[in-house]
C-alpha positions as a Python dict, from the first residue, in 0.01 Angstrom:
ca = {
    (1, 'M'): (0, 0, 0),
    (2, 'S'): (-164, 333, -2),
    (3, 'A'): (-491, 392, -172),
    (4, 'P'): (-499, 567, -512),
    (5, 'P'): (-480, 944, -463),
    (6, 'S'): (-783, 1166, -493),
    (7, 'P'): (-762, 1379, -805),
    (8, 'V'): (-731, 1752, -771),
    (9, 'P'): (-1084, 1897, -757),
    (10, 'H'): (-1200, 2159, -1012),
    (11, 'A'): (-1462, 2428, -958),
    (12, 'S'): (-1611, 2398, -1309),
    (13, 'P'): (-1624, 2133, -1578),
    (14, 'P'): (-1310, 2132, -1800),
    (15, 'A'): (-1341, 2290, -2149),
    (16, 'P'): (-1327, 2058, -2445),
    (17, 'L'): (-989, 2003, -2618),
    (18, 'S'): (-922, 2175, -2947),
    (19, 'T'): (-824, 1979, -3252),
    (20, 'A'): (-468, 2107, -3214),
    (21, 'E'): (-462, 1982, -2854),
    (22, 'L'): (-604, 1642, -2952),
    (23, 'L'): (-323, 1599, -3204),
    (24, 'R'): (-54, 1718, -2962),
    (25, 'Y'): (-159, 1492, -2679),
    (26, 'S'): (-259, 1190, -2894),
    (27, 'R'): (-7, 950, -2750),
    (28, 'Q'): (-114, 1032, -2397),
    (29, 'L'): (-485, 1026, -2482),
    (30, 'T'): (-441, 671, -2605),
    (31, 'L'): (-368, 562, -2247),
    (32, 'P'): (-707, 440, -2098),
    (33, 'E'): (-592, 578, -1759),
    (34, 'V'): (-578, 929, -1909),
    (35, 'G'): (-809, 956, -2210),
    (36, 'L'): (-1010, 1270, -2286),
    (37, 'V'): (-1135, 1313, -1935),
    (38, 'G'): (-791, 1290, -1785),
    (39, 'Q'): (-635, 1537, -2043),
    (40, 'E'): (-921, 1783, -1977),
    (41, 'K'): (-845, 1756, -1603),
    (42, 'L'): (-478, 1843, -1673),
    (43, 'R'): (-582, 2138, -1883),
    (44, 'A'): (-804, 2267, -1601),
    (45, 'T'): (-548, 2238, -1326),
    (46, 'R'): (-331, 2519, -1204),
    (47, 'V'): (17, 2414, -1079),
    (48, 'L'): (270, 2636, -903),
    (49, 'V'): (636, 2553, -951),
    (50, 'V'): (854, 2722, -690),
    (51, 'G'): (1207, 2763, -836),
    (52, 'T'): (1304, 2737, -1203),
    (53, 'G'): (1642, 2590, -1138),
    (54, 'G'): (1771, 2233, -1139),
    (55, 'L'): (1448, 2074, -1010),
    (56, 'G'): (1207, 2327, -1151),
    (57, 'S'): (1344, 2300, -1499),
    (58, 'P'): (1235, 1939, -1578),
    (59, 'V'): (927, 1981, -1369),
    (60, 'A'): (809, 2279, -1567),
    (61, 'L'): (909, 2127, -1908),
    (62, 'Y'): (723, 1798, -1848),
    (63, 'L'): (420, 1957, -1692),
    (64, 'A'): (395, 2194, -1990),
    (65, 'A'): (444, 1916, -2236),
    (66, 'A'): (181, 1704, -2060),
    (67, 'G'): (-73, 1978, -2100),
    (68, 'V'): (-117, 2123, -1751),
    (69, 'G'): (-339, 2435, -1825),
    (70, 'T'): (-167, 2692, -1598),
    (71, 'L'): (186, 2694, -1470),
    (72, 'G'): (290, 2952, -1215),
    (73, 'L'): (661, 3002, -1186),
    (74, 'V'): (821, 3156, -875),
    (75, 'D'): (1189, 3274, -903),
    (76, 'F'): (1362, 3607, -827),
    (77, 'D'): (1698, 3500, -971),
    (78, 'R'): (1872, 3558, -1306),
    (79, 'V'): (2032, 3291, -1535),
    (80, 'D'): (2397, 3249, -1464),
    (81, 'A'): (2654, 3043, -1667),
    (82, 'S'): (2707, 2822, -1362),
    (83, 'N'): (2341, 2722, -1372),
    (84, 'L'): (2344, 2566, -1717),
    (85, 'H'): (2495, 2223, -1641),
    (86, 'R'): (2176, 2127, -1460),
    (87, 'Q'): (1901, 2397, -1520),
    (88, 'V'): (1804, 2274, -1867),
    (89, 'L'): (1508, 2513, -1897),
    (90, 'H'): (1752, 2791, -1974),
    (91, 'G'): (2025, 2838, -2239),
    (92, 'T'): (2336, 3030, -2307),
    (93, 'A'): (2146, 3311, -2480),
    (94, 'S'): (1943, 3365, -2160),
    (95, 'I'): (2247, 3445, -1930),
    (96, 'G'): (2163, 3758, -1735),
    (97, 'E'): (1790, 3730, -1807),
    (98, 'A'): (1528, 3682, -1532),
    (99, 'K'): (1469, 3309, -1492),
    (100, 'T'): (1099, 3351, -1501),
    (101, 'E'): (1117, 3529, -1841),
    (102, 'S'): (1364, 3274, -1974),
    (103, 'A'): (1138, 2999, -1860),
    (104, 'R'): (825, 3156, -1996),
    (105, 'A'): (977, 3191, -2343),
    (106, 'R'): (1100, 2831, -2351),
    (107, 'L'): (765, 2686, -2225),
    (108, 'A'): (570, 2906, -2484),
    (109, 'D'): (778, 2743, -2751),
    (110, 'L'): (727, 2399, -2609),
    (111, 'N'): (352, 2419, -2571),
    (112, 'P'): (164, 2744, -2663),
    (113, 'H'): (-160, 2593, -2515),
    (114, 'V'): (-22, 2634, -2159),
    (115, 'R'): (-74, 2958, -1973),
    (116, 'V'): (245, 3055, -1786),
    (117, 'V'): (222, 3303, -1498),
    (118, 'P'): (564, 3441, -1385),
    (119, 'H'): (609, 3550, -1021),
    (120, 'A'): (950, 3723, -1039),
    (121, 'E'): (990, 3763, -671),
    (122, 'A'): (1116, 3576, -370),
    (123, 'L'): (853, 3372, -174),
    (124, 'T'): (813, 3538, 166),
    (125, 'S'): (573, 3535, 458),
    (126, 'A'): (417, 3844, 310),
    (127, 'N'): (327, 3700, -28),
    (128, 'A'): (325, 3315, 8),
    (129, 'L'): (-40, 3276, 95),
    (130, 'A'): (-154, 3499, -185),
    (131, 'I'): (58, 3335, -445),
    (132, 'V'): (-1, 2965, -340),
    (133, 'G'): (-368, 3028, -292),
    (134, 'Q'): (-406, 3077, -668),
    (135, 'Y'): (-317, 2715, -750),
    (136, 'D'): (-442, 2363, -697),
    (137, 'L'): (-102, 2198, -661),
    (138, 'V'): (243, 2314, -561),
    (139, 'V'): (576, 2156, -670),
    (140, 'D'): (867, 2256, -447),
    (141, 'G'): (1175, 2306, -667),
    (142, 'S'): (1347, 2525, -403),
    (143, 'D'): (1708, 2483, -300),
    (144, 'N'): (1714, 2619, 53),
    (145, 'F'): (1557, 2542, 388),
    (146, 'P'): (1380, 2882, 457),
    (147, 'T'): (1173, 2844, 139),
    (148, 'R'): (1091, 2473, 203),
    (149, 'Y'): (958, 2538, 555),
    (150, 'L'): (768, 2848, 441),
    (151, 'L'): (615, 2668, 144),
    (152, 'S'): (519, 2359, 351),
    (153, 'D'): (352, 2580, 619),
    (154, 'A'): (169, 2774, 348),
    (155, 'C'): (44, 2454, 193),
    (156, 'V'): (-83, 2320, 523),
    (157, 'L'): (-265, 2645, 597),
    (158, 'L'): (-425, 2643, 254),
    (159, 'G'): (-483, 2277, 210),
    (160, 'K'): (-268, 2249, -100),
    (161, 'P'): (-77, 1936, -193),
    (162, 'N'): (304, 1987, -200),
    (163, 'V'): (531, 1774, -435),
    (164, 'Y'): (858, 1786, -266),
    (165, 'G'): (1209, 1730, -404),
    (166, 'S'): (1567, 1792, -300),
    (167, 'V'): (1914, 1704, -432),
    (168, 'Q'): (2273, 1721, -311),
    (169, 'R'): (2586, 1576, -467),
    (170, 'F'): (2478, 1233, -603),
    (171, 'E'): (2161, 1183, -396),
    (172, 'G'): (1809, 1309, -401),
    (173, 'Q'): (1469, 1274, -229),
    (174, 'A'): (1106, 1301, -338),
    (175, 'A'): (769, 1292, -158),
    (176, 'I'): (418, 1432, -164),
    (177, 'F'): (333, 1636, 150),
    (178, 'C'): (34, 1827, 276),
    (179, 'T'): (-244, 1603, 140),
    (180, 'A'): (-576, 1556, 327),
    (181, 'T'): (-445, 1262, 537),
    (182, 'G'): (-67, 1259, 472),
    (183, 'P'): (227, 1420, 648),
    (184, 'C'): (384, 1761, 577),
    (185, 'Y'): (747, 1847, 556),
    (186, 'R'): (764, 1922, 928),
    (187, 'C'): (649, 1575, 1015),
    (188, 'L'): (980, 1454, 878),
    (189, 'F'): (1203, 1748, 961),
    (190, 'R'): (1044, 1932, 1255),
    (191, 'E'): (1283, 2235, 1262),
    (192, 'P'): (1532, 2388, 1026),
    (193, 'P'): (1898, 2271, 1080),
    (194, 'P'): (2143, 2492, 1265),
    (195, 'P'): (2330, 2732, 1044),
    (196, 'G'): (2618, 2584, 856),
    (197, 'L'): (2530, 2220, 949),
    (198, 'V'): (2395, 2127, 598),
    (199, 'P'): (2596, 2275, 314),
    (200, 'S'): (2409, 2415, 17),
    (201, 'C'): (2436, 2266, -333),
    (202, 'A'): (2658, 2551, -421),
    (203, 'E'): (2890, 2462, -139),
    (204, 'A'): (2873, 2077, -161),
    (205, 'G'): (2822, 2045, -541),
    (206, 'V'): (2561, 1858, -734),
    (207, 'F'): (2584, 1599, -1012),
    (208, 'G'): (2427, 1773, -1316),
    (209, 'V'): (2177, 1497, -1400),
    (210, 'M'): (2058, 1453, -1036),
    (211, 'P'): (1806, 1743, -1041),
    (212, 'G'): (1680, 1621, -1377),
    (213, 'L'): (1620, 1273, -1226),
    (214, 'I'): (1434, 1399, -915),
    (215, 'G'): (1256, 1673, -1107),
    (216, 'M'): (1113, 1412, -1349),
    (217, 'I'): (1000, 1203, -1052),
    (218, 'Q'): (825, 1517, -908),
    (219, 'A'): (655, 1576, -1244),
    (220, 'T'): (545, 1223, -1262),
    (221, 'E'): (401, 1232, -914),
    (222, 'A'): (231, 1558, -979),
    (223, 'I'): (53, 1427, -1286),
    (224, 'K'): (-45, 1099, -1111),
    (225, 'F'): (-185, 1300, -824),
    (226, 'M'): (-379, 1535, -1055),
    (227, 'L'): (-543, 1239, -1236),
    (228, 'G'): (-578, 1013, -930),
    (229, 'L'): (-362, 743, -1087),
    (230, 'G'): (-170, 460, -920),
    (231, 'E'): (20, 480, -592),
    (232, 'T'): (186, 805, -530),
    (233, 'L'): (454, 916, -282),
    (234, 'D'): (188, 1047, -44),
    (235, 'G'): (310, 903, 287),
    (236, 'R'): (646, 781, 146),
    (237, 'L'): (985, 944, 111),
    (238, 'L'): (1174, 821, -198),
    (239, 'L'): (1555, 810, -157),
    (240, 'V'): (1765, 802, -466),
    (241, 'D'): (2141, 716, -483),
    (242, 'A'): (2278, 782, -832),
    (243, 'L'): (2625, 637, -763),
    (244, 'R'): (2475, 297, -674),
    (245, 'M'): (2172, 359, -895),
    (246, 'G'): (1954, 253, -611),
    (247, 'M'): (1610, 365, -500),
    (248, 'R'): (1420, 283, -178),
    (249, 'S'): (1132, 441, 0),
    (250, 'I'): (1048, 475, 368),
    (251, 'A'): (705, 533, 518),
    (252, 'V'): (636, 875, 660),
    (253, 'R'): (323, 923, 864),
    (254, 'R'): (153, 1241, 988),
    (255, 'D'): (289, 1336, 1324),
    (256, 'P'): (13, 1422, 1567),
    (257, 'E'): (252, 1645, 1750),
    (258, 'C'): (364, 1836, 1434),
    (259, 'P'): (303, 2200, 1497),
    (260, 'A'): (184, 2259, 1137),
    (261, 'C'): (-47, 1972, 1043),
    (262, 'G'): (-86, 1804, 1383),
    (263, 'T'): (-146, 2038, 1670),
    (264, 'R'): (-198, 2328, 1425),
    (265, 'T'): (-18, 2563, 1652),
    (266, 'I'): (142, 2729, 1349),
    (267, 'T'): (-138, 2967, 1235),
    (268, 'A'): (82, 3224, 1052),
    (269, 'L'): (380, 3233, 834),
    (270, 'I'): (731, 3362, 932),
    (271, 'D'): (1054, 3406, 732),
    (272, 'Y'): (1313, 3150, 825),
    (273, 'E'): (1622, 3322, 671),
    (274, 'A'): (1737, 3456, 1010),
    (275, 'F'): (1681, 3117, 1181),
    (276, 'C'): (1861, 2916, 917),
    (277, 'G'): (2143, 3154, 874),
    (278, 'A'): (2181, 3327, 1207),
    (279, 'P'): (2525, 3396, 1347),
    (280, 'Y'): (2647, 3159, 1604),
    (281, 'A'): (2468, 3255, 1921),
    (282, 'G'): (2702, 3092, 2170),
    (283, 'A'): (3009, 3285, 2078),
    (284, 'A'): (3119, 3591, 2286),
    (285, 'P'): (3099, 3936, 2123),
    (286, 'L'): (3405, 4049, 1915),
    (287, 'T'): (3652, 4270, 2086),
    (288, 'G'): (3978, 4429, 1966),
    (289, 'P'): (4119, 4760, 1848),
    (290, 'S'): (3944, 4733, 1518),
    (291, 'G'): (3596, 4718, 1663),
    (292, 'A'): (3503, 4463, 1386),
    (293, 'S'): (3150, 4331, 1410),
    (294, 'A'): (3057, 3962, 1370),
    (295, 'E'): (2908, 4010, 1030),
    (296, 'L'): (3066, 4244, 764),
    (297, 'T'): (2903, 4339, 440),
    (298, 'P'): (3132, 4316, 142),
    (299, 'M'): (3172, 4695, 139),
    (300, 'E'): (3261, 4700, 510),
    (301, 'A'): (3507, 4419, 455),
    (302, 'R'): (3667, 4597, 160),
    (303, 'D'): (3714, 4916, 365),
    (304, 'R'): (3864, 4718, 651),
    (305, 'L'): (4112, 4539, 429),
    (306, 'A'): (4202, 4870, 261),
    (307, 'R'): (4321, 5008, 596),
    (308, 'G'): (4568, 4722, 639),
    (309, 'G'): (4639, 4492, 922),
    (310, 'A'): (4360, 4244, 843),
    (311, 'L'): (4364, 3895, 698),
    (312, 'L'): (4103, 3759, 455),
    (313, 'L'): (4071, 3386, 510),
    (314, 'D'): (3915, 3178, 230),
    (315, 'V'): (3772, 2847, 363),
    (316, 'R'): (3638, 2715, 35),
    (317, 'E'): (3779, 2412, -155),
    (318, 'P'): (4083, 2448, -382),
    (319, 'H'): (3866, 2398, -701),
    (320, 'E'): (3640, 2682, -590),
    (321, 'H'): (3940, 2909, -540),
    (322, 'A'): (4055, 2821, -894),
    (323, 'I'): (3717, 2931, -1026),
    (324, 'A'): (3707, 3263, -839),
    (325, 'H'): (3907, 3426, -566),
    (326, 'I'): (3966, 3759, -393),
    (327, 'D'): (4322, 3879, -437),
    (328, 'G'): (4527, 3853, -124),
    (329, 'A'): (4307, 3600, 56),
    (330, 'M'): (4472, 3304, 240),
    (331, 'L'): (4316, 2971, 134),
    (332, 'I'): (4269, 2710, 409),
    (333, 'P'): (3972, 2477, 337),
    (334, 'M'): (3722, 2445, 623),
    (335, 'R'): (3823, 2091, 711),
    (336, 'D'): (4186, 2190, 745),
    (337, 'V'): (4134, 2493, 975),
    (338, 'P'): (4173, 2295, 1310),
    (339, 'G'): (4512, 2177, 1206),
    (340, 'A'): (4632, 2513, 1067),
    (341, 'L'): (4571, 2751, 1357),
    (342, 'E'): (4937, 2838, 1364),
    (343, 'R'): (4892, 2999, 1018),
    (344, 'I'): (4609, 3220, 1135),
    (345, 'P'): (4735, 3520, 1333),
    (346, 'R'): (4569, 3623, 1653),
    (347, 'D'): (4691, 3980, 1658),
    (348, 'C'): (4501, 4116, 1364),
    (349, 'D'): (4145, 4117, 1234),
    (350, 'V'): (4050, 3797, 1047),
    (351, 'I'): (3769, 3812, 799),
    (352, 'V'): (3649, 3463, 703),
    (353, 'H'): (3469, 3401, 374),
    (354, 'C'): (3337, 3114, 167),
    (355, 'H'): (3088, 3094, -126),
    (356, 'H'): (2770, 3228, 42),
    (357, 'G'): (2873, 3273, 404),
    (358, 'Q'): (2750, 2952, 568),
    (359, 'R'): (3081, 2765, 598),
    (360, 'S'): (3269, 3079, 690),
    (361, 'R'): (3017, 3151, 970),
    (362, 'S'): (3088, 2806, 1119),
    (363, 'V'): (3461, 2864, 1092),
    (364, 'M'): (3424, 3208, 1263),
    (365, 'A'): (3240, 3036, 1552),
    (366, 'Y'): (3501, 2772, 1583),
    (367, 'L'): (3789, 3024, 1576),
    (368, 'R'): (3614, 3217, 1856),
    (369, 'T'): (3605, 2894, 2071),
    (370, 'Q'): (3980, 2887, 2011),
    (371, 'G'): (4044, 3226, 2160),
    (372, 'Y'): (4024, 3443, 1854),
    (373, 'T'): (3842, 3759, 1946),
    (374, 'R'): (3908, 3970, 1631),
    (375, 'V'): (3727, 3752, 1379),
    (376, 'A'): (3434, 3834, 1156),
    (377, 'N'): (3233, 3671, 871),
    (378, 'L'): (3189, 3803, 526),
    (379, 'D'): (2817, 3813, 487),
    (380, 'G'): (2703, 3661, 155),
    (381, 'G'): (3055, 3537, 74),
    (382, 'I'): (3245, 3578, -240),
    (383, 'A'): (2914, 3559, -434),
    (384, 'R'): (2801, 3887, -274),
    (385, 'W'): (3154, 4037, -303),
    (386, 'S'): (3130, 3983, -684),
    (387, 'T'): (2795, 4166, -688),
    (388, 'D'): (2867, 4444, -435),
    (389, 'V'): (3244, 4513, -474),
    (390, 'D'): (3411, 4362, -774),
    (391, 'P'): (3220, 4221, -1072),
    (392, 'R'): (3544, 4097, -1221),
    (393, 'V'): (3536, 3811, -964),
    (394, 'P'): (3335, 3534, -1149),
    (395, 'S'): (3003, 3424, -1008),
    (396, 'Y'): (2957, 3054, -985),
}
């Protein structure tokens, strides 16, 4: 059993609670483990929540309700109708609004004593250290590998605890990384996975309550860590299976060979978008009379299709096609492509698309191993097509 966590240090003594705060937090103050001292610590703590989506929604709501003094929110996205089945921080009236602004309004209504600081921008190697450096504790509510690695590396470099969570379909994980003695995210997952190997939540789907469950665990662990209470997930990875309603944890130790927190060979941040989403490197360059490149923007794909003699291949699932599709596309789900090659012509340009471009990139690579030379990927998938070419195509 691990030792109780060390509470987050504070540079100055916490300010006394007001009468309104004493009343608001009375049920929590009654707990001997919290009391006035603990509540004042929460008020003096600055927490950064990266992502205000499925995970960040319950995290931000419960940290604000608990009385964390300053909540920083990082998100560059806007509220979409497809978010609302799991991103409970936002509502129908907020569709189209910046998520940080929607979140700030909701949190101000929930607890006006909390200072909310919106960072309406993507976390990048250029701004991560400056943003993370303003806070005592970080909660990772991101939904992609580039941000997870970037955030973990930033937390190691700055010495900031990182409360991690992730979900997919009916399963989730949670842990605390980057403490003084514990592991970081890279100790568990040394390098990002190859492009297309792990589908995103948008591609694989997610059970709506799953982010709520994992996010509440993250909020619980964050509060425990801030107050130095109990046994946290520092050094343990919690695995949650909602279909079996089972939980188990596995020990995760700091890896002395970890390039981030072990050997400390990582001394600066880089952006991982290219690494996590790079085109298949082993495939031969495209040839053919069309001169099509391996990656086409939606505008380029539109122009190529307009000239005729090209096939748009949709490799999403049938239920996705029912939600949104591009007129004229041939639907062959990714798993069925190997058995349907006779349906895919070799004498014309083939433009493969999916939701965001990961699955289609893998299919493009596979087709090229099967002798297709005039095949390209629609960069950004139908989601980017909806934004750049035809807004009538629903975004999901």
